[in-house]
Residue, then its C-alpha position, 0 to 999 in steps of 0.5 A: m431372147k426367145v421370140k416368135l417369127a411373127d413377132v419380127c416380121e409381116r406377111g405379105s402376098s403378090n399377085l404377079k405372074q411370070a407372064d406379066i413380066a414377059g416383054k416388060s422392062g424397067d428399073y425394077p427387078v422381079y424374082g421367082a423361085s429360081g432367082y431373077i426373072g426380069n425388070v418392070d417399071f413398078y415395085q411392090q416392096k420399098k425396102p429389103y425383105v426376105a422372099v419364101v418359095k411358097d408353091g412348087a419346086g424349092i418350096g421353103r427356100a429363103m431369099l434376101l431381096p433388094a429394096e424396090s423389087s418384087v416377087i411373083g405370086t409363088m413366093q411369100y413376102l416376110l417384111p421385117k419390123s424395126v427390131v430385125l435387120p433383114e439380113y438377120l431374118f434371112y438367116v433366121v428363116k433359112h436356119m428354120h428349114l420351113e419346107k418341113y411345113f409343106s402340104g399338098a401332093t401335086i403342087p406342095h406348098i406352105y402357108f405363114r400360119d403354119y410356121q409363124n409361131e417358129e421361135f428363135t433367139l433375137d439379139d439387139l441390133n448391135k449384136q444382129h450386125e455381128v452375127v450377120t458379119t460373121l455368117r457373111k464371111v463364112e458363106s464367102v468361104i463357102e462360095n469360093r470353094q464351090q466356084q473353085l470345084e466348078k472351075m476344076d470340073e470345067l478344066i476336065k471337060a476342056r481337057f476332054v474337048e481338047l483330046f477327043g472333040e465335042p461329045g458326038s463329033d469325029k473331030f479326029g477321024w476315029g469314026l463314029v460307033a454306038l456307045g453300046t459297042a464301047c461299053i456294056i450297058n447294064p451288065k448281068k450279075g450272073q456273070d459275076k463268079r464272086l457273088q455269094e449269099n453272105l458276101d459283104v458288098s457296098f449299097v448305094p442308094m440315090p442319095a449316096v451319089s452326087e451331082s459332081g461325080k462323088i460316090d459314098a460306098t461306105a454302107t454295106k449289106k449282104y448279097f443275100d439281102v440285095k440280090t433281088g430289087f436292086t441294081y448290080f454293079a462292080e468297081n470302075d463301073v459308071l453309074f448314070a441316074k436315069i429318072t428325072p430330075c436326078m439325070e438332068n441335075g447330073k448325078g453319076a459317078v465311077a463307082t470306086g471303093l466298093c466293098n469286095g469290088i461289088g456294089f448294089g444300089s437304086t434301080e433308078f441307075h443305068v450302068l456302063r461297064p467299060i471294056s477292057e483295052k477298049s474304054n476307060p471309066y473316066w472317059i465314059y463318065t465324063l462323056s455322060t456329064f456334058k450338058q448336051f449329052r444330058i439334053d439329048a438324054a432328056n429329049n429321049m425319056t419315056g414315061s409320065a410326068g415325074q416318072r420319066r426315065v432314060p431308056a437303055s436304048f438311048l445309051e446303047n445307040y448314042r453315037l460317039s467317036l472312040p478314041p484310042i485306049d492310050l489316049q483315054d488312059e492318058f485322059a484318066a490320069f489327068v482326071k485322077q490328078v485333078n481329082k486330088s486337088k478337088a479333094a483338098i478343096q472339098k475338105s476345106l468346103d466341108e469344114a466351112q460348111l460345118l462351121f456355118d451350120s454350127l454357128m446357125q445353130q449357135y445364133f438361132g437354135 
């Protein structure tokens, strides 16, 4: 039967601050928007419950949290009534995408009063158990595939260190040079003789580049429509997101599969073009994915909060050891082989995610 969210749970609030947890200890966990914070010697909730991020980053995200625990004040308690299992309520709230109810520009927030009338299908408790069991199994497959992809990325980085040493070091004595001498930073489109007004080119906005090196270059536009106000790049150039938080999150990719070998995209990309017989795009891209590289980039950002960007000068002046091109090419061949395995895992992950979304719609839609 169809019910409203307020029919199956009660709202609860917390006045705990993160500072209240610092230096404390005990048997009872406290959670915030990013997950576990620490332990204290008290708890606010005796039974399992759902918590929703109500203020700031991650607004609307739901968490299923254990008995005898608490959340800080940026979180909202949703306390299940006897008619609903906590796990079932969690999936219901997750399906609702509560972030759509946000208000406020500087610090976004959501209120229970705004989403309490959201309707969903409530099954009897036996059916709820079946639904939860099924969704858990599919989520387990999704998590497993995600972990496999992470292991593949770790394998690539381990191979990089094995062949070249840590970024910024000179383990093999090749000498340190500026990255700007190993590749061309932000090449100019005026030197590309292929560009004609009616030429079809790939159009790549920021959302078309992932945090794991994938790029969706299927969208196209005429060169005439994108020749101003967008960033130019070409096949096998490396894209590096320069604005916060995309940069910190790792957005970037080797630009492949471009229509007519040319792309235009967000102005928030820096472009790193490999130099023939000197640098390989997969070596450049992998270098840019290392945590320390991103930390160094973040430390060199300029601009105001929310609009901070990595200047091109950071990339131009970054010191690194330049390995022989044949070794870079050997590494690139290894990366391409690993990427084939990643593609198969990604396909399985996409199928599992599609099944999960379909089941959520079927159960709660």
